[in-house]
Each structure stands twice: as structure tokens, then as C-alpha cells.
C-alpha positions, 0 to 999 in steps of 0.5 A: 466093759465099763470104762472110766475116763480120768480128767485129762483124757481127751473126750474124743477118744470115747468115739473110738470105744464103741461097745463099752459103757464109758463114763468120765470122772466128771460125769460120775461126780468124782472130780474132787476125788484124789487118786487113791479114793478115785481108784477105790470108788471106781472099783466099788462101782464095778469099773473094769478100766481107768484111762488116765493121763496121770503118769505119776499114778504108779509112783503115788499109789500101790497098784498091786492089789487093784482089780481095775485095769489102768491104762496111762496115755503119755500125752493129753494131746488129742492130735497125737493120741489120734495116731495111736487110737488103734493101740489104745482100743486094743489095750482096752479090749485086751485088758485084764483086772489089775493090769497096768499099761502105759501107752507112749504117744509121739 
């Protein structure tokens, strides 16, 4: 799968997503894009999943017609995210086009 890490998604998570083609928004040159434009660019470039920490995305964008799956991590803290890495990996591997999933992190 082709994965895109939004800004704020902890980079160490990439080490747990072996077998996927992973790029960050920064690496793609899209750091300046706003959410709607970012989603459009990611879909046009063939990304399957966006992993983000933007919990407001669902309120700011109409996600009903999206083909990219969106996984929202409810924290930016890597020490906390480490505790649910298996859940995140399962969410990525089980995602389908247009899915929206929030992962609680405590």
C-alpha cells in the first residue's frame, strides 16, 4: 500500500509499517498544502492511506467522496503511540478506500 504521513505523525511509526511504500507530506513537497488540497493531491498521486493527527479533519472536509483511507491518531506523542502500534498496523492493513478511522491513544 502507498501510505502518506501528515505533519505531526511521528516518524518512528514508519519503522513498524514494513512492506508499504511510505512518504511524508514533507518528502512529497506538500507541506504548504491545506487539508482539502492535500487530500486531492494524495488521491491523484495514488496514495491509499493518509495517517494524520489532525482530529478536526472530519469537521473541516467533506470526506464522503474520498477514495483515500484516513487514519487519525488522537495523539502526537510517540511514547503513547508506541502502546497501540499493533492497532495502527492492523488499521492500515485492513483499510479500504474511503475508510475513516480514529485511533484513541492513552
